[in-house]
N, C-alpha and C positions, 0 to 999 in steps of 0.2 A: 717264450724260450724253447718253442715247438715251429719246426718246416718240415719240410719236403726234400727228401735225397734225391737232387739230380742227378747225378752220374759217384762214381767211386772207381779206385782202384786200389787193390792188394798188392804191398807189398813183403816178399817172404820172408823176408830177411830184419833183423837187429835193426833199430834205427840207430846209425850214426848222428844224428842230427837230435835228439829225441833218448837219452841212452836209457830211463826209465823202461820203453819201451820194448815189451819182444816181441820177434815179428811171431807171425805177420803181424803188419801194420793197417789197419785201412783208412786211405782217405777218401772222402767225401765233400763232396757238393754238396750246402745245405741250402737251400732257400729261405730265410725265416718268413713265417707268417707276420704279414703286411711292408716286408721287407722290398725293395726295389728290383738290389742282387742278392747275389749267392755269397756263400765266404766259405773257405776250406777248413775242414776241421779234422779230424779223431771220429773213426768210428768207434765201438763197446757194446761186450753185451750183447754180442751177434755174429757167430761164426759167418765166414766167408759163405758159402754157402748158400744161406738163409738171406744177401745182400738185392733186392730190387731195388734198380731205378724207381722213384714216385712213393717210394715207402715213405710211412712218417715215420717222426723222430723227435725227439727230446732232448734236451741240456743237462746231462750231468756235471752239477757245480764241483768245484775245488771247495777243500774240506774252508782254506785257507785263499783270501782273496786279494787283490788288487790294483783292479781295478781296472783290470787287462784283460782281451784274451784269453791268457790265460784262468780266468778265473772258469771257464766253461772247461773243463776235465777231457771231454767225451760227450759225441750223441750214441744217444740205444736206439733203441725200434720204441717209441709211440705206446703207451699202453692202454690207451683211448682214442 
């Protein structure tokens, strides 16, 4: 559930694709520990000005899981 933020982008408007997410929307490219490739997912619990490439992040899981990528609600800065 942990990884490294490779790069990111900040979108300063509400997402038409994800209506539950209000801007700014932060998308990150995250390489999970032990993975060979990275994935793109939302970042949360962090201000855009506090994000940096190389920071450690951890998954925050949805309350309801369905066995797909949406089981991860977003990634936040790692606490340790």
